[in-house]
N, C-alpha and C positions, 0 to 999 in steps of 0.2 A: 356266377349269378344263380341264386336258387330259384327254381321254377316250380310253381304250384301245379300239380297234375290232378286231373280227375281220374276215376278208374278207367281202365282200358275200354270199357263198353260204352262210355258216355262222351259225346262230343261237346266240347265247350261252346258256349254261345256268347257272342258279343253284339253290343249295340254301339254304333258310331254316329253321332249327330253331325250334320253338315257334311255328309259323305259323298256328295255329288261331284266334287272337284277338289283340287288342291290338296292340302294336308289331310283333310277328312277322307278323301278318296284313297290317298296313298296309305293311310292307316287301315282302312277297310280291306284293301287288297292285300296288304302285308299280313294282316291277321288271318285272312282266308288262306293265304299260302302256308301258314303255320298249322293248317288243319282245323281252324276254328270256324264255326258257322257264324257268318256276319250278317247283321241286318243294318242297313244304312238308313238313317232318318234324315230326310230332307224333303223340300217341296217338290223337287223334280229328281228323277232317277239319273244316275250316272250311266253313260253309254255302256251297254252290255249287261247292266244289272236288271234282273227280272223284277217287275213291280208286283209285289205280293200283297199289296194293301187290302185288296178286296177278296182275297182267298180266305177260306175258313177251314178249320180242322187241322189236326196235327199232320205234318208232312215230314218225312225224313229228308235230310240234306242230300243223301245219296252221294254222287261224285261231284256235286256242285263246288266249283272253285271261285265263282263270282259272288260278291255280296248281293244279298237280296234287298230290294228297296221297299220301304214303307213310307208313305206320304205322311209328313209330320211337320207341324209348325211349333217350334219350341216356345213361342210366346202365348200359346193357347194350352191351358192345363188339360182340357178335355182331349185335345189332339194328342198330347203327350201320353195321357193315360190310355187312350185307344191304341197308340202305337205299341206301348209296352204290352198291353193285353194281346195284340196281334202276334207279337213275338212269342209270348207264352203259349198262345193257342197253337202255333206252328212248331215250336221247338221245345216247349215245356220247361225252360229254365233261362236264367241270365247269369253269366259268369263275369263278364267284363263290360264296362261302360266307358266309352271315350266321349267326353263332352267337348266338342270341337266347334259347334255352330256359333257363329258370331260375325260381326262386321265392324267397320271403323268409320268415324267421322273426323274430318280435319278442318282446321280453321281456328281463328282466335276465339277464346272463350266467350268474349263479348258478343260475337256474331251468331252464336248458336241459339236457335229457337228452343224454347222449353220442350216442345214436342220431340225435337231431334235428340236432346239429351236424354229424355225419358226413354226413347226408342233404343238408344245406345245401351242403357242399363237393362232395359227389359229383355233384350236379346242376349247380351254378353254375360250378364249376371243372373237375371231372373230366369232365363231359359235353362241355365245350368241347375238352378235350384229346383225348377219344375221337374227336370229329368231325374235328378238325384232323389227327390221325394217319392217319385213314382217307382224307382227301381230298388231302393234300399231294402224293403221287405223281402225281395227275391234274392238280393245279394247276400243277405244274412243266411239264407238257406244254403247257398253254394260256396260261402266264404269267398266271395268274389272281390273284384277291384274296380275302382273308379280312377280314371285319369282325366284331368282337366287340362285343356290347352290354353295357357295364358300367354304372356309376352314378356320379353326383356323390358318393355315399356312399363311394366309393373314395378320394376326396380329403378329404372331411369326414366321418369316421366318426361315426355317429349313436348316441347313447345309446339303449339298449333295441333296437338293431338291430346290435349289435357283430358278430355272426357273419355276417350278411348283408353288412355293410360290408367285413369282412375277406375274404369270398369275392370281392367285386367288386374289391378292391384287388389280390388275387392275380391276377385276370384281367388287370388293367392291366400288372402285372409280366410276366406271360406274353407279352403282346403286344409289349412293348418288347424283351424278350429274343429272341423269335421273329423279329421284323423283321430283326435283325442276323444271324440264322442263315440266313434264306432269301432275303434281298434279292438276293444274287449269283445266285440261281437264277431270278430274275425274278418271284418271288411277293411281292405286296404285302400287308402286314398292318397293320391299324389298329383303333382302339377308339373307340366313341362312348359318351359319358357323359351320359345324360339327367338332367334334373331331374324334379320332380313331373309325372306324366303321368296323365291320366284313362283308366284301363283297368281290367280285371278283376283286376289284380294286388292291389289293396287288399283286396278281399273274399277273395282266395285265400291271403292270408298265414297262416302257421302262428303260433300263440302258444305260446311255450315252456312246457313242462309240460302242454300241453293237446292237442298233436298237430295233425294236419290237421283242418281244418274249424272251428277256433276262430274264424277270420275267413273261412273258406272251405276249399278243398282246394288243395294245392299240388303242383307237381311236375315229373316227369321229362320229359315231353314238353310241358311248360308253356311259358310265355312269360316272357321275362326282364324285368328292370327292376322298379321300383316301390318302393324303400324310401322312407320318408318323412323329413322333416326338412330343415332349411335348404334347402329345395328339393332334396331328394335325388332319387332317380331315379324314373322311371316305367316301366311296362312292362306286360305283360299277365299275369296269373296264369293258371295252368291246373291240371289235375289230375295229381298224381303219385300213384303207387300205393305209396308207402312205407308200411310198417306204423306204427301208432300207437306212439310211443315212450313207455315207461312212465317215470314219475317217482316217486322215493321220497318218503316223508313229509317228510324234511328239506328237499327242494327245494320242496315245496308250502308248507311253513312259511316259507320264505325270502321269499315274496311280501310278507309283512307288513313287511319291511325296506325296501320300495321303494314308498312311498305315492304317489309322483309318476308311477309307470310308466304307469298307466292313462290319466291325463290327457295325458301326453306322447305316447303311442301314438295316442290319439284325435285330437290336434292334427296329427300326421303324416298320419293317414288323411284328415282334413279337407283338408289341403294338397294331397294327391294328387288328391282328387276335384275340386278347383278348378284343377288343373294344366293343362298344355298338352295338345293332342290327340296321339294316336299318330301322326298324319300328319306333325306337325312333326318328330318323332324319325325317322320313316321317311325323310323327305327328306334328313336328315343322313347316315343310313346308306347310302342309294342314292348320294349324292354321294361318300362315301368309297369305296364299292364300285367306282365307275366312274372315279375319279380316277387319273391316271397316277402322281402323287406325293401320296398322301393324307397328311394330318397323322397323326402317331403317335396322338394323342388329341384328340378334339374334344368339348368340352362343349356341350350343347344347351340353349338358352334364355338370353336376355340376363342375367337376374338370377343365374343359376347360373354364368355365365362370370365375373361380377363376384365372386361368392363364391370361385371358384377362384383368381382373381388375388389377392384378399385373403389367401387361405390361403398363397400363395407369398411375399407381401411382409411380412406381419405376423408377429411372433413366434408360434411354435406355441402357447405357453401362452395368449396373448391370444385366438387363434382358438378354442382349446378351451374357454376360459371363456365366450366369447360363445355358443358352441353349447350349452354346459351351461345357460346362462341361459334358452335357448329350450326345451330338451328334457330337461335333466338332472334 
C-alpha cells in the first residue's frame, strides 16, 4: 500500500466527524496512534478527549495521543465552518477528513413522517456535503484525502430501512462523482461500506412514527453506520437534537399492514450486536485515508464482500427476493 507522507517536520492533521463513540471514535484513536493529530467533531466529547472548542490560537500537539474534541453539529453550516476554522487556528492545516457522522431510522416506508425522512438525509448526506464543502479548499493545499463511511445497505437496500439505505446509497454516488471532480486537484476521495458492527448505533436508531429514542436517540453529531440486514452496516449511534416528528393517525394505523416489520427489525438488531468490532471498520478507514490510490469503495467484512459480489453478478430480482426472504 502506497502511503502519502508529509515532510518530516510537519504533523498531519485529521478531522473525524461523529468521533465520540463507535466507528468514529475507533477511527480517531487509530489515526492518533499513527502519529496524526486528530480533531473529533461531535456534539459531546469522547471520554478522555480534551475539549478545545473554545480555545484560541495555534497550539502544538506535543505528545498528545488522544483526539481533541471540537463541538460541531453537521446539520448546521455555521457550526461546521466554525469547527474547521478552529482546527486551522490550532493546527494550521487539514490533511485527512473522515465523514462518519450519521444515524438510522427503521420501519415501513409508509409510517415515516416527512420530518423523519428529511432528518435522515440532512444528517447522513447533507452533513457530509457541508463538511466536504468546508474542507476542500484546505485539502487542495495539502493534497489530502476524504473518506466517507457508508454502508453495505447502499448496495443491498434493506426492507424497513429504506430511507437509511437510500441515504447511504446517495453517499456512495457523491463519492464516485466527487472523485472525478477533484482528482486532478490532488485530493483523494473514497468510501468504506461496513457490514454489521457492534456499536451504539443499534440502540440509537429511530423507529419511524415514534421519533428519537424508540431504540435510542439519534443524530447530528452522532456516528455513522449501523443499518441491519444481510450484514448491513455498522457504526456508532449518537444523539441528534432533531425534534420529535409527529405522525398522523393514518400513519399509525399503517403499522397493522406490516406484521413482519417488528421481527425483521429485531433480527437486524441481533445481527448488529453480533457483528464485527468498530476497530475492524476503523482499520479499513485508516487504510483508505493513508493510501496513495484508495479504492473508490471498500466493503468491510468477508461475508459482506461476498454479498456485494453476488449483488453484481446475480439478476437484481433474484438478489431482491433473497433479501426479502430474510427481512421482508
